[in-house]
N, C-alpha and C positions, 0 to 999 in steps of 0.2 A: 502493499499497502503506500500510496506516496506524500510523502511528511508536507508537501505544498501545492497549490493548486500549476498545472501547469503553464509554462504565462509564450506566447512567440521568442521572446527575446532568452530564452535558455536557448542554451546548449547545446547537442546531441553530438557526437561520437557512436556512425554504423559501423558492422563490422560482422564481417563471414568468413570462416576461419577455412574456408577455400574455394574457390568458384562454385557458380551452380553447374547442375548438369543437366545436357540438355531432358533426358527423366524427371530429371526435377520443374525443368524452363513448361514445359506437358503439361505436367501434374498441375501446377498453379495455375495455368490456363484454361484449362480443359474439366479437374476434378475438384480443387480447390474453394475457384470462384465463384460456383454455385453454391458454393458452403459458403464460403466468409465475405461475399459482398463486392463488386468492382472495386470500393474504395480502397479495401483492406488490399489487396495487388494490385494497385496501383501507389501504396505505400508501400510496397517488400521493396518493389522491383526501383524506387527512388532510392531510399537508403538503400540499396545493393550499388545501384549508380553512384551513391555517392563516397561509398564505400571503395568502390573500388577505383576511385581518384587520387592518382597518385601522390600526386600537390598538395591535395589540406586532408584532415585529419575528421576537423571541428567545423559543423556548420551553426549556423540558426533556425530555432524552427519557424520562425517567418518566410525566409526565403522556403521551405518544405510547403508549407501551407499556400505561397504565392505560385511554384510550380505545379502545384495540383488542382488551383483552386477550389479550399476550401477552408473554411473553417474551419478553427479552434476543433469546437465540440463534435465535428465531423472528423475531422483526422485524429482526435483522441478515440472513438467511438470503431474507426477503420483499428486503429492499435492493438485496442484490447479483444477483439475479432481476431488479429492472429496470433495474438500470446496467448488466446483459448483456446484455438489450433493448435498450436507449439509451435508454430512455426516464428515463432521469434518471444529473445528475455527479455526483460526494459533491469534495466539497474542505474540508481540517480545518489547523488551525494554531491555535499553543498562545499561549491570549490571559492573562498578567499576574496579568488578574484574577480572571478565568471561568475558569483550566485549558482544555482541548482543547476547542476552541468548531468545532462540523461545519457546511459552507454547502451546505445542497443545491436542488441548480440542478433543476425541473422540465424538460421535452418536452414539447414539442406530440407524440402519435401521430400514425401516420400515419395518415387518413382509407381509409374501406374501400378507393375505389375506386383508392387510391397502394397500399395492405394486396396487394390483388390481384396489381400488375403490380411485386412486388418479390419475386423466387423465392423469397429462404431463404425470410422471414418464411412465403408461401404453403407454402410446405412444411414449418416446421414449425409450424404449424395441422395442416395432412395428416397430421403423426406426433403429434399431440396427440388427433383426436377421426376420428371414422369416417368412414367417404370418404364414407357419405349425408350425416351434418351436415354435414364438407366444398362439398358440393353444394350441400346448402338455404342454405347461408349465401353461400356463391358468387354463389347467384343469385338471393337477396336485396339485394345489395346491389350489382348488376350496374347503367351507369348504363341508361335505359330509352330504349327506341328510339325514337324520331321519327317520324312515318311524315304523312311530308310528299308523298305520290303525289295528283296530281290538284288543287292548291293551286298558286295563281304569286306567291311572294314579294312585297311591296309595301313593306318596313322602310323608312323613312325613314334618312338617313344623315346624322351627325352636322357636317355644316357646313350641308346644309337646316334643320337645327333653331337652329344656335346662329349660323351665321355665323364669320364669319370677325372672331376674336378678338385683342384686344393685350394679351400678354401678360407683355410686355419685360422691364414697369418690377415685377412680379409675381413672376419667373422666380430671383429671389436670397431672397428670401422663402421660397417654397416648395420649391428648394433646403436652404436653413437648414431649418426649421422637420421636414420629414419625410426628413430624413438617419439620423435612428432610426432611424428606418421598413429602410432597405436592409441594415442591416449586426446586422439578426439573423434569427440564425440558430439557433432550438432544436428543429428538424426534429428526430427520433429518429432516430437511428442506430444500424447494431451496429458497430463497431470491432478490428478487430485486427489483428498486431503481423505489418509483412509482410517484416522482419526475416532472419525464418528459415531464407531460401529464398535460392542466386542467381541474379538473375532476369536480370544479361546475362550469366549461362553456360544459361538455359532460353529468350532471345529466341535469339544462336547458334545452340542444337540442334536448335531449332524452324526454324531457316530448310530448314535442312534438312529438315524434313521438308512441307514448305513451309507455313508457320506468318508471316501477315505478322507483324513485331514489335509495326505499333500495335495485330493485339488485343489487347495484352500492357495493360488500361486497368486504372485499381484496383480496377476491381470485378470482375475476372477473378481479377483478382494475388489481392484476398478472399479467392475463394475456393477457389485454392490455397492457400491458407497454408493453408483452414482443412480441406480433406480432407489437406495433411501434418500437421497438430497429431492430426490426429483418429484417421484411418485408417493414418498413418507412411508417406505414398507418396514415396516419394527426388525428385527434381528431371527423373532421368528420364523416372520414369511419370506424372508430371504430364503433362509435355509428351510423353509418349503418348499421356495421356488426350488432352487437348485438339486432337493432329491428326488421334483420330478422330471426333470433335463436328466438325471444320471441313467445311466441302462444299470436295468437288476440284472443280464446276461455278462457285458466285459468291464462295469463297475465306472464305464468311461462318464464325463462331460458332456454334451452337444452344446457349445454356445451360440448354434441358431436355434435352438429348442428351448435354453434359456431367454433370451431373447426373446425368442412367439410368447412365450407365458409370463414375462413378464409384461408385457405392450398388450395385453388380452384384463389381464386379472384389473391395469387400472382401470379399464373399461366396463368391470364389475362393481356392486354397492361393497363400499369399502364393510368388512365383517368386524377389523377389529381397527383403532385408532392410533398412529402414531404415539409411542410414547416418550409425554415429555417431561421437563422437569416441573414441577409442583410446587413455587410458592407458596409462603407460610398465608395464610388464612388474611394475619393479622397486617403482612408485607401486604399481601394484597389487596388492600382494604384501603392503607395510605397513602400507597401507588396509585390508586381510582381516586380518592379523595384530592391531594394534591393535580394529579388530570383533571379532575373538573371545577378544582378551584381558577382555572387559565379559563372558564369562559368557556370550556369546555360541554356537552350534552350526556343525559345516561345512552342515546341512538351512538352517542361517539366512543366514550367506553367498550360497548357490547359489538362496538367494529375494530378494537384494539385486539378484545378477546378472541373473536373471531379469523383477523390476522396472524392470529398465535398458536393458534389451534388445530392448522390445518395445514397441508402441505400445497403448495403454489398449485400443483392442479387440479386439486378435490375441493383449493379453495375457486378456483377458477372456471372451472365444473360447477357451484354452487351461483356465481353466479350471471351464468347462461342461461343457466335453470331457471334463476329468477326473473330472467328477462326473457324466458319462454321460450330463449334459443339454445343455439349448443356450441363445442369449443369445434373448431373447423380443425383440418392439417396444420392450414400454414397456425395459426394460433398454435395448437400443441407443439411445430420443431420451433417458436420461436419463446414463446413458454422453456424449454429443453434447450436451446438455446442460453437465455438468460440466468437459467438455475445455475445450467455447468461451469459459463463462463464470467458470469459475474459476480464481485466482493458483493453482493446486496447481501442479507442476511431472508432469508425466507419471509417471515416478515414485512420487511421490507419489502420487499417482491409482490408481498401480494398485495400490501397498501398502494402500490400503485396500481395494479391489478382494479383494485377500487377503484381509483383516482381516474382511471380512464372508463371506466364501466361506464359511473355514478356517475360520480361527480362532473365528468364531462360527456358523461352519457353519452359514448360512444357505442357503434353498434358492435363494432368489433375490435382487437385489438390488433394498428395500425406498427409497422414493424418497425418506420422512421422516428415515428411518434414516442415510441416505448422506445428506445436506444439512444431517444435523447434525452430520452426520463431518466434513465436508468445511469445511462454517461456522468448526468450532474449530480443524481444523486451518488454516486457512485467517487465522485470525489468531493465531494462533502461530507465524504463518511457517516449516514446515518448506519444506523446498528436495531433500528427498532424502531416497531410501528406507528412510535408516539412521537421519534425524529420525523418521521416523515410527513405527519398529520403537521406538528410544526412548523414542519419546514416550508410543504406548499400554503400555510396559513400565510407565510411571513410573506410570500412571494405572490400573494392577493392583493398583501396591502403594502408593497413595493412596487407592486404595477400598478395599483389604484392611485398613492403618489406619483408618480413618473404621468402617467392622462394626465391628472392635476396641472401639474407644471407647463405640461404639454402645453394643453388647453390656452396654459393661464399666460406664456410665451405669443401661440395665435393670435393671442387680444392685441396683444403689446404694439405685435406687428415690427418683421423686419429694415432693419437695416440696411439698405441695398448697398450700400457700400461696404456694410462687413457682410460678404458673403460664409456663412458657413462651412469648414469644413471638410471634406467626402471622410466619412469612416468606415472603415467595417464595422458587419454588426455583423454580432456571430450569434448565429442561430438560438433563438429558447424556447424548449417549451412551455415558458408558461404563452406566447402566445397562441397554443393552438386551444380556443377556448372557443366555444359553441353555445347558443342560448341551452340556457338551465332549463331540464323536464320541467314541466306541470306538477305543481300537488300531489296530486291524481295520485299520479305515474310511482311519486317518488316513496309515495306512503306506501300507492300497493308493494315497489320494488325492494321495500323495509319489514313489509308483514312477508312474502315470499322467504325475505334471509331467513329471518328470527324464525319460520315453519321449519326450512332447510338445517339449522341448526341443531333449534329441542331436536328433530328427529338426527342425527348427526347423534347427541348429548345421551340419548334413549340407548344407543346401540351396545 
């Protein structure tokens, strides 16, 4: 997490350990771009070009923004998408002379052949493109079969051509000069925090389900952690999913079956709510009274409790159900992307959904609006649903004051000799304002949400 806000005047230094391969370049254009969006790929190649300049190492962000023709929030959103997909590592330090300085380490994309072998990446791509397009891309980059029927291999062996070489004296030199090659680990990887689940408990409970503890590899732990964060599955539910995906005959785990089961379970009514750390009644009462004393209503507090109680997908389903609608595939993907890549805690993400769908009365989640808000809230380091509610209220107050000042200046007139200087207007999520819903609709929406929360509480 950044200590300060990124400013256009901040310095950055881009670096890549080795040149971008042709396979990596193809993967960026055809496979990564549908997932990250064109802005992210444009940022990647801009940083790559800067890093390859032999005469300059450090750059100003304002120059990159001008070259990319994008504002700072849009740049940050694109950069975070690169970070989330594993194509970029970001480091920051405070320089006494230059101020805040950034180091951007570009990572090598997975080559097409590796991309389609990585289940998570392949699924992400399938969620973004049509089934027809996915098949077309898979076939395009599929390894070509070599037809050897009727042929006999007559390839010469190494020893036949080069003989027995005496390399004893050269071994030390080779090891000294090639050591750096062995240390290069710049392949793009997806990272998740594995500390949120009790793995020892899951292994012990899994043994009762005839699950070999050796199956809990890093790959499986990363997948289960994502299911926990995105769908809200508990340790018990995750073990049940693994048990269903393990073959009774061989004891082997099918990752494809596990993904299918996890997706299918998310569409069913939830039998068991995610376990949450409940605060003491006295502490909860003090927190509630402190919140209400700031002028908020009982309905606002119920919204906070709901945001803290449910995982994002369940919360979104509740909002859409209350609006007599449904969660679309694009919304499902957008939320999945947000949970996986943004630093926002789940209650803050839920409050973001509430702001867009209820406060702004949007019919669906617009990707540009959601990402703009998420980027801003991430920079402000909002940690709780209450933080988000207070921040939204403060922004509304500031926006109203700015409108009042603007109207006052317009009435006073402008001196024709004092022309205002042109300034760059950065994208601001508060400009996405729609006419509020009528009171009757808001009341009906609140009623349906309360019914849903009551139904969930009784399970």
